[in-house]
C-alpha positions as CSV (number, residue, x, y, z in Angstrom):
1,M,0.0,0.0,0.0
2,T,1.1,3.5,-0.7
3,A,1.1,5.8,2.3
4,T,-0.7,9.1,1.9
5,R,0.5,12.1,3.7
6,P,-2.2,13.9,5.8
7,S,-3.0,17.4,4.7
8,T,-2.3,20.4,7.0
9,G,-5.3,22.3,5.7
10,H,-3.9,24.8,3.2
11,G,-3.0,22.3,0.5
12,V,0.4,21.7,2.1
13,P,1.0,18.0,2.9
14,A,2.5,17.2,6.2
15,A,6.1,16.0,5.8
16,D,7.3,12.7,7.1
17,D,10.9,13.8,6.9
18,G,12.7,17.2,7.2
19,T,12.7,18.0,3.5
20,D,9.2,19.6,3.2
21,N,9.5,21.4,6.5
22,R,12.8,23.0,5.4
23,A,11.2,24.2,2.2
24,I,8.3,25.7,4.1
25,N,10.7,27.3,6.6
26,D,12.7,28.8,3.8
27,R,9.5,30.2,2.2
28,G,8.3,31.4,5.6
29,I,4.6,30.9,4.4
30,D,5.1,34.2,2.6
31,G,2.4,33.3,0.1
32,D,-0.2,33.5,2.9
33,A,1.1,36.8,4.3
34,P,0.1,40.1,2.7
35,G,3.2,41.5,0.9
36,G,5.4,38.4,1.7
37,G,8.4,37.7,-0.4
38,R,9.9,34.6,-1.9
39,G,13.2,33.6,-0.4
40,G,14.1,37.2,0.3
41,A,14.3,38.1,-3.4
42,V,13.3,41.6,-4.5
43,D,10.3,41.5,-6.8
44,P,10.5,44.3,-9.4
45,G,6.8,43.9,-10.1
46,R,6.0,44.5,-6.4
47,M,8.1,47.6,-6.4
48,R,6.3,49.0,-9.4
49,R,3.0,48.2,-7.7
50,A,4.1,50.0,-4.6
51,A,5.1,53.1,-6.6
52,T,1.7,53.0,-8.4
53,S,0.0,52.6,-5.0
54,L,1.7,55.8,-3.7
55,G,0.6,57.7,-6.7
56,T,-2.9,56.5,-6.3
57,V,-2.9,57.5,-2.6
58,W,-1.7,61.0,-3.5
59,R,-4.4,61.4,-6.2
60,R,-7.1,60.3,-3.7
61,T,-5.8,62.6,-1.0
62,D,-8.1,65.6,-0.4
63,N,-6.9,69.2,-1.0
64,L,-6.6,70.0,2.7
65,A,-4.1,67.1,3.3
66,R,-2.2,68.1,0.2
67,A,-2.0,71.7,1.5
68,A,-0.8,70.4,4.8
69,A,1.9,68.2,3.2
70,A,3.0,71.1,1.0
71,T,3.3,73.3,4.1
72,L,5.5,70.8,5.9
73,L,7.6,70.3,2.7
74,V,8.1,74.1,2.4
75,L,9.2,74.3,6.0
76,V,11.7,71.5,5.6
77,V,13.1,72.7,2.3
78,V,13.5,76.3,3.4
79,T,15.2,75.3,6.6
80,L,17.6,73.0,4.7
81,V,18.4,75.7,2.2
82,A,19.0,78.3,5.0
83,R,21.4,75.9,6.8
84,V,23.4,75.1,3.7
85,T,23.4,78.5,1.9
86,G,23.1,80.9,4.9
87,L,19.7,82.2,3.6
88,G,18.7,85.3,5.7
89,G,22.1,85.8,7.2
90,D,23.9,84.9,10.4
91,P,21.3,84.2,13.2
92,S,23.7,85.4,15.9
93,A,24.8,88.7,14.2
94,I,23.6,92.0,15.5
95,V,22.6,93.8,12.4
96,A,20.2,96.6,13.4
97,P,18.8,98.5,16.4
98,R,16.8,96.4,18.8
99,L,13.1,95.7,18.5
100,Q,12.8,97.0,15.0
101,P,9.4,96.2,13.4
102,P,9.1,94.2,10.2
103,S,10.2,96.1,7.1
104,A,11.6,95.5,3.6
105,Q,15.1,95.3,5.0
106,W,14.2,93.1,8.0
107,P,11.2,91.0,6.9
108,L,10.4,89.8,10.4
109,G,12.0,92.6,12.4
110,T,14.7,92.4,15.0
111,D,14.9,90.9,18.5
112,N,15.8,92.4,21.8
113,L,19.5,92.4,20.9
114,G,19.2,93.7,17.3
115,R,19.5,90.3,15.6
116,S,17.4,89.7,12.5
117,M,14.4,87.4,13.3
118,L,14.4,85.7,9.9
119,P,17.6,83.7,10.3
120,R,16.8,83.0,13.9
121,L,13.3,81.7,13.0
122,L,14.8,79.4,10.3
123,E,17.3,78.1,12.7
124,G,14.6,77.6,15.3
125,I,12.4,75.6,12.9
126,G,15.3,73.4,11.9
127,T,16.3,72.8,15.6
128,T,12.8,71.9,16.6
129,L,12.0,69.7,13.7
130,L,15.4,67.9,13.9
131,L,15.0,67.2,17.7
132,S,11.4,66.1,17.4
133,S,12.1,63.9,14.3
134,L,15.1,62.2,15.9
135,A,13.2,61.6,19.1
136,V,10.2,60.1,17.2
137,G,12.6,57.8,15.3
138,L,14.0,56.5,18.6
139,T,10.5,56.2,20.0
140,A,9.4,54.2,16.9
141,I,12.3,51.7,17.3
142,V,11.8,51.2,21.0
143,S,8.0,51.1,20.9
144,T,7.9,48.8,17.9
145,G,10.2,46.3,19.6
146,L,8.3,46.4,22.9
147,G,4.9,46.3,21.3
148,I,5.6,43.4,19.0
149,V,7.1,41.4,21.8
150,A,4.1,42.1,24.1
151,G,1.5,41.5,21.3
152,Y,3.0,38.3,19.9
153,H,4.2,36.5,23.1
154,G,1.7,37.8,25.6
155,G,1.9,36.3,29.1
156,R,4.2,37.7,31.8
157,S,6.4,39.5,29.4
158,A,3.5,41.5,28.0
159,E,2.2,42.2,31.5
160,A,5.6,43.5,32.6
161,I,6.0,45.7,29.5
162,M,2.5,47.1,29.6
163,R,2.6,47.8,33.4
164,L,5.8,49.8,32.9
165,V,4.2,51.7,30.0
166,D,1.1,52.4,32.1
167,V,3.3,53.9,34.9
168,I,5.0,56.2,32.5
169,Y,1.7,57.1,30.9
170,S,0.2,58.1,34.2
171,F,2.4,61.1,34.6
172,P,1.4,64.4,32.9
173,A,3.6,64.9,29.8
174,L,5.1,68.3,30.9
175,I,5.7,67.2,34.4
176,L,7.5,64.1,33.1
177,A,9.5,66.2,30.7
178,I,10.6,68.6,33.4
179,G,11.6,65.7,35.6
180,V,13.8,64.2,32.8
181,A,15.3,67.6,32.2
182,A,16.1,68.0,35.9
183,I,18.0,64.7,35.8
184,V,19.7,65.1,32.5
185,G,20.3,68.9,32.8
186,P,19.0,71.7,30.5
187,G,19.9,71.4,26.8
188,Q,19.1,69.5,23.6
189,S,19.8,66.2,25.3
190,A,17.1,66.9,27.9
191,A,14.6,67.8,25.2
192,L,15.4,64.6,23.2
193,A,15.2,62.3,26.2
194,A,11.9,64.0,27.4
195,I,10.2,63.6,24.0
196,V,11.2,59.9,23.8
197,L,9.9,59.2,27.2
198,V,6.7,61.1,26.7
199,T,5.8,59.5,23.4
200,I,6.8,55.9,24.0
201,P,3.8,54.8,26.1
202,L,1.0,55.5,23.7
203,M,2.9,54.2,20.6
204,T,3.8,51.0,22.5
205,R,0.2,50.4,23.5
206,M,-1.1,50.9,19.9
207,V,1.6,48.7,18.4
208,R,0.9,46.0,21.0
209,M,-2.8,46.0,20.0
210,A,-1.9,45.7,16.3
211,A,0.6,43.0,16.9
212,A,-1.8,40.9,19.0
213,S,-4.4,41.2,16.2
214,V,-1.9,40.1,13.5
215,S,-0.6,37.2,15.7
216,G,-4.0,35.6,15.7
217,R,-4.3,35.6,11.9
218,E,-4.2,32.5,9.8
219,F,-0.8,33.0,8.0
220,V,0.9,33.5,11.4
221,T,-0.6,30.4,12.8
222,M,0.5,28.4,9.8
223,A,4.0,29.7,10.1
224,R,4.1,28.6,13.8
225,I,2.7,25.1,12.9
226,S,5.3,24.8,10.2
227,G,8.2,25.4,12.6
228,V,9.2,28.8,11.3
229,A,11.5,30.5,13.8
230,T,10.0,33.3,15.9
231,P,12.3,36.0,14.7
232,T,11.4,35.2,11.1
233,I,7.7,35.4,11.9
234,L,8.1,38.7,13.6
235,R,10.2,40.1,10.8
236,R,8.3,38.8,7.8
237,H,4.7,38.7,9.0
238,V,4.1,40.8,12.1
239,L,6.3,43.8,11.5
240,P,5.0,44.6,8.0
241,N,1.5,44.5,9.2
242,V,2.0,46.9,12.1
243,A,4.0,49.4,10.0
244,G,0.9,51.4,9.2
245,T,0.1,51.8,12.9
246,V,3.7,52.9,13.6
247,A,3.5,55.5,10.8
248,I,0.2,56.9,12.1
249,Q,1.3,57.0,15.7
250,G,4.6,58.5,14.6
251,S,2.8,61.5,13.1
252,Y,0.9,62.0,16.3
253,A,4.2,61.7,18.3
254,L,5.9,64.3,16.1
255,S,3.3,66.9,17.0
256,I,3.6,66.0,20.7
257,G,7.4,66.2,20.4
258,I,7.1,69.8,19.1
259,L,4.9,70.7,22.0
260,V,7.2,69.1,24.5
261,E,10.3,70.8,23.1
262,G,8.4,74.1,23.0
263,G,7.3,73.7,26.6
264,L,10.7,72.8,27.9
265,S,12.5,75.6,26.0
266,F,9.9,78.1,27.2
267,L,10.6,77.1,30.8
268,G,14.3,77.2,30.3
269,Y,15.0,73.5,30.4
270,G,15.3,72.8,26.6
271,V,17.5,74.4,23.9
272,Q,19.8,77.0,25.4
273,L,21.2,80.2,24.0
274,P,22.9,81.1,21.6
275,R,21.0,78.3,19.8
276,A,17.4,79.0,18.7
277,S,14.3,76.8,18.7
278,L,10.7,77.6,18.3
279,G,10.0,77.3,22.0
280,L,13.0,79.5,22.9
281,L,11.9,82.1,20.4
282,I,8.4,82.1,22.0
283,Q,9.9,82.5,25.4
284,E,12.0,85.5,24.3
285,G,9.0,87.0,22.5
286,Y,6.7,86.7,25.5
287,L,8.9,89.1,27.5
288,Y,8.3,91.8,24.8
289,L,4.7,91.1,24.0
290,T,3.6,94.7,24.3
291,A,6.7,96.4,22.8
292,A,7.3,93.9,19.9
293,P,4.4,91.5,19.5
294,W,5.9,90.0,16.3
295,L,8.6,88.3,18.3
296,L,5.8,86.1,19.8
297,L,3.3,86.0,17.0
298,V,5.6,84.8,14.3
299,P,7.2,81.7,16.0
300,G,3.8,81.0,17.6
301,A,2.1,81.0,14.2
302,V,4.8,78.6,12.8
303,V,4.3,76.2,15.7
304,V,0.5,76.2,15.2
305,A,0.8,75.7,11.4
306,T,3.3,72.9,11.8
307,I,1.3,71.0,14.4
308,V,-2.0,71.4,12.5
309,S,-0.3,70.3,9.2
310,I,1.2,67.2,10.9
311,N,-2.1,66.2,12.4
312,I,-3.9,66.7,9.1
313,V,-1.3,64.5,7.3
314,G,-1.6,61.9,10.0
315,D,-5.4,61.8,9.8
316,S,-5.1,61.4,6.0
317,L,-2.6,58.6,6.4
318,R,-4.9,56.9,8.9
319,D,-7.8,57.1,6.5
320,H,-5.7,55.4,3.8
321,V,-4.1,52.7,6.0
322,E,-7.3,52.0,8.1
323,P,-10.2,53.1,5.9
324,R,-13.6,53.3,7.6
325,D,-16.3,51.1,6.3
326,A,-19.0,52.9,4.3
327,R,-22.1,53.4,6.3
328,P,-25.6,54.1,4.9
329,L,-27.2,57.4,5.7
330,T,-30.4,55.8,6.9
C-alpha cells in the first residue's frame, strides 16, 4: 500500500521527513502573508505596484491634506536651504537697532539684541524639527520592539511591558519632561530624552494591540505550525502588518514632540542660547509682548501651522491605512 501524507489544511501536505518542513521554513509561508516575499528576493513587479499605489494615494488625498503636506515640505526645504546657503544671514549677528518692526530690510523685524528674526526663525524651525524627528525615530524603534514582543508573546512579558508603560503614561507629559530635564540637565539632550519618554507609552500600546491582532491571523498560525523561527515570523509577518500603525502614531508623536520641546525651552530646560528653537523664540517674544508682539506671534504661528499640518497629514494617512467602512445614511 502507498502511504498518503495527511494534509495540513492549506493544500500543504504534512512532511514525514525534514525536506518539506525545510522548504516551508525557507519560504516562511510568505504566500499567505500580505506582501510576503519569496526567499528574500526583491520583486520588481511589487516595487512597481508600490510606486503606483503611492501615486494612487496622492491622487485620492483631499486638498486639505495636500496643502498640509505642502506646508511641511516648504518648512523642511526652506530650513535646509537656509542651513546650507546661509539664507537670511547669520542668526547670531547684531545687524540693526533692537526691537525694529518688520520692514523691507528686516522682513520679520529684529529681536531684543538687534538680531534679524528671519535667520533665527529658520534656525529655530530646523532645531525643533530635527530634535522632534530624531526623538520620534527613537520612539518608533523602542515602541515597535516592545509592542511586537508584548503582542506576539503575551503572558508575563506582556504584563511587565504594559505595566511599565502604564506607569510612565500616568504622569502628565510636561511634568514628566521637566523631571527628565532636571535629571539630565538643561539642553538639547534633555529635550530629546523627554520627547522619547513622553511619546513611548501610547505608541507601544497601539503597536501591541496591532501585533496581537496580527498574531492571531491564519498565516501567522500556519508559520508557527510549520516550525518557522519566531524572529522570522516577527520580521516577515508581524512587522510589515504593524508598519501602518507605527507611521500613524509617529505623526501624532511628532506633534507631541514639538509641543514638549516648546514647553521645555519656554521654561528654560530645553534648547539653550545662543542656539534657537521655536520654544525658545516664543519664550523670548513673551517678554516683549507689548513692545514687539511680532517676536511672539511669528514663531507661535509657525508652531500652530506645523502641528496642524502634521495632524492633518496623520489623519489622512490613517484614512488610507485604516479606511472606515462605508455606512448608509439611513
